[in-house]
C-alpha distance (Angstrom), angle and dihedral (degrees) to the residues before:
residue distance angle dihedral
X1 . . .
X2 3.78 . .
X3 3.78 119.5 .
X4 3.81 89.8 -114.5
X5 3.82 95.3 49.5
X6 3.80 114.0 154.4
X7 3.79 130.1 -176.8
X8 3.77 134.7 -166.9
X9 3.82 114.8 -152.5
X10 3.81 129.5 -151.9
X11 3.83 89.2 -96.2
X12 3.86 90.1 56.0
X13 3.81 94.7 -109.5
X14 3.79 114.4 145.2
X15 3.77 120.5 -146.9
X16 3.79 146.0 133.5
X17 3.79 90.7 -109.1
X18 3.80 110.7 135.7
X19 3.82 98.3 -174.3
X20 3.84 98.4 89.7
X21 3.81 92.5 53.1
X22 3.81 93.7 43.5
X23 3.81 90.1 51.3
X24 3.83 91.8 48.4
X25 3.82 92.4 49.7
X26 3.82 90.1 54.9
X27 3.81 93.0 57.6
X28 3.80 109.1 107.5
X29 3.79 125.5 -120.4
X30 3.82 91.2 -131.7
X31 3.79 113.3 112.2
X32 3.82 94.7 -147.9
X33 3.80 91.5 75.0
X34 3.82 129.7 90.2
X35 3.84 87.2 -107.2
X36 3.76 130.2 17.0
X37 3.80 139.6 -178.2
X38 3.81 121.3 -125.6
X39 3.82 144.8 151.6
X40 3.79 91.9 54.3
X41 3.80 119.2 -178.9
X42 3.78 130.4 175.6
X43 3.82 121.9 -164.7
X44 3.79 125.9 -176.1
X45 3.84 126.6 -155.5
X46 3.81 108.3 178.3
X47 3.82 105.0 -86.2
X48 3.79 93.3 6.6
X49 3.79 133.8 62.8
X50 3.80 136.3 -175.8
X51 3.81 126.1 -148.4
X52 3.81 116.9 -166.4
X53 3.80 126.4 -174.5
X54 3.80 141.9 154.6
X55 3.80 129.9 -132.3
X56 3.78 116.9 -147.8
X57 3.80 128.1 -172.2
X58 3.77 132.8 -159.3
X59 3.81 118.2 -130.8
X60 3.79 114.5 -92.9
X61 3.79 118.5 -121.0
X62 3.82 108.8 -69.4
X63 3.82 93.7 19.8
X64 3.80 119.1 111.5
X65 3.81 97.9 -171.9
X66 3.81 120.3 54.7
X67 3.81 120.0 -132.1
X68 3.80 115.0 -89.3
X69 3.81 115.1 -89.2
X70 3.79 117.1 -108.1
X71 3.79 122.5 -141.1
X72 3.82 118.8 -151.8
X73 3.79 128.1 -162.6
X74 3.77 118.3 -168.2
X75 3.83 121.6 -169.4
X76 3.80 119.1 -154.2
X77 3.82 126.6 -167.4
X78 3.76 127.4 -166.6
X79 3.79 114.3 -121.5
X80 3.79 109.2 -173.9
X81 3.79 104.3 -49.9
X82 3.81 95.4 -24.0
X83 3.79 131.7 85.6
X84 3.81 116.6 -136.1
X85 3.79 132.2 -171.8
X86 3.80 106.5 -116.4
X87 3.79 101.4 174.5
X88 3.78 144.8 -6.1
X89 3.77 135.8 -166.1
X90 3.80 131.8 -165.5
X91 3.80 125.2 -163.2
X92 3.80 132.0 178.7
X93 3.80 112.8 -129.3
X94 3.79 110.3 -126.8
X95 3.76 130.8 -168.2
């Protein structure tokens, strides 16, 4: 993470908290889990890169409608020979 890392959460709060992104990155891509990550895309722009992905959840027992998917965007910047996460954003997908 860069020293100036900033994140925007699904509730529009802005902080330097890394925990939401780290939790999302640990979610597996396997669909047989309670939550899974899909629609991944990685774009590179010289000394910057963008990683986009979506988190989907299955309905819990007794629920008929699954939770809304969340889309994450993660911006990387190259600092010397290392890549650092500079910013991330999470948004709920609504109908």
